[in-house]
Structures are given as structure tokens and as C-alpha cells.
C-alpha positions in Angstrom: -85.0 12.3 -35.6 -86.1 9.6 -37.8 -83.3 7.8 -39.7 -83.6 6.0 -43.0 -82.8 2.5 -43.9 -80.0 3.7 -46.1 -78.3 5.4 -43.2 -78.5 2.4 -40.9 -77.4 0.0 -43.8 -74.4 2.2 -44.6 -73.3 2.2 -41.0 -73.6 -1.6 -40.9 -71.6 -1.9 -44.0 -68.9 0.4 -42.6 -68.8 -1.6 -39.4 -68.4 -4.8 -41.3 -65.6 -3.4 -43.3 -63.9 -2.2 -40.1 -64.3 -5.6 -38.6 -62.8 -7.2 -41.7 -59.6 -5.1 -41.6 -59.2 -5.2 -37.8 -56.1 -7.0 -36.5 -57.1 -7.1 -32.9 -59.8 -9.6 -31.7 -61.5 -7.1 -29.5 -61.7 -4.5 -32.2 -63.1 -7.0 -34.7 -65.7 -8.2 -32.1 -66.7 -4.6 -31.3 -67.3 -3.9 -35.0 -69.2 -7.1 -35.5 -71.4 -6.2 -32.6 -71.9 -2.8 -34.1 -72.7 -4.3 -37.5 -75.3 -6.5 -35.9 -76.9 -3.6 -34.1 -76.9 -1.3 -37.2 -78.5 -4.2 -39.3 -81.2 -4.5 -36.6 -81.9 -0.8 -36.8 -81.9 -1.0 -40.6 -84.5 -3.8 -40.5 -86.6 -1.9 -38.0 -86.5 1.3 -40.2 -87.6 -0.8 -43.2 -90.5 -2.3 -41.2 -91.6 1.1 -40.0 -91.6 2.5 -43.5 -93.6 -0.5 -44.8 -96.1 -0.2 -41.9 -96.5 3.5 -42.7 -97.3 2.8 -46.3 -99.8 0.2 -45.4 -101.5 2.5 -42.9 -101.6 5.3 -45.5 -103.2 2.9 -48.1 -105.8 1.8 -45.6 -106.5 5.4 -44.6 -106.9 6.4 -48.3 -109.3 3.5 -48.9 -111.4 4.5 -46.0 -111.5 8.2 -47.2 -112.4 7.0 -50.7 -115.2 4.8 -49.3 -116.5 7.6 -47.1 -116.6 10.0 -50.1 -118.6 7.5 -52.2 -121.0 6.9 -49.3 -121.5 10.7 -48.9 -122.2 11.1 -52.6 -124.7 8.2 -52.5 -126.4 9.8 -49.4 -126.6 13.1 -51.2 -128.1 11.5 -54.3 -130.6 9.6 -52.3 -131.6 12.8 -50.5 -132.1 14.6 -53.8 -134.2 11.7 -55.1 -136.4 11.7 -52.0 -136.9 15.4 -52.3 -137.9 15.1 -56.0 -140.4 12.4 -55.2 -142.0 14.3 -52.4 -142.2 17.4 -54.7 -143.9 15.4 -57.5 -146.4 13.9 -55.0 -147.2 17.3 -53.6 -147.7 18.7 -57.1 -149.7 15.8 -58.4 
């Protein structure tokens, strides 16, 4: 299951708050480690989302280019057929 940046960021914020109010060193350290891990996961989730958007944009550009090329090919084919018909008639 894919988690969002907001989910990981909230968990990091929660861990930081727990570390802040901890009275025992080991509890504070545990929560600081958890915060660090959640922040790393949040950063990774943000990077994945950014990479997905870039890939989608590249994919859309390719599809648009292919559509234009197909249209140009179809037009060229029609023009060639017209020229051949005119030569045959004339």
C-alpha cells in the first residue's frame, strides 16, 4: 500500500513531539530515531510522486508527438493519392 507524504510527515511530527516531552533519555532517543526514519520516508514519498509526475509528462509528450506524426503521415498519404489520381486522369 502506497503511503503519502502527508502520512509520513505527520508521523514524523508526532514522533518529534513525543521526543520533546519525553523525560527518559531512551524514550527521547527512540522517538528521535523514529522521527528521522519517518522524515526519510516522507522525503522518499515526495521524490516518488515527483518522479511519477515527470514520467507522466514525458509519456504525454510522446503520445502527443506520435499523434502529430500519424496525422502528418495520413495527410502525406492523401496528398500522394491525389497526385497519382491527377496524373492518371491527365
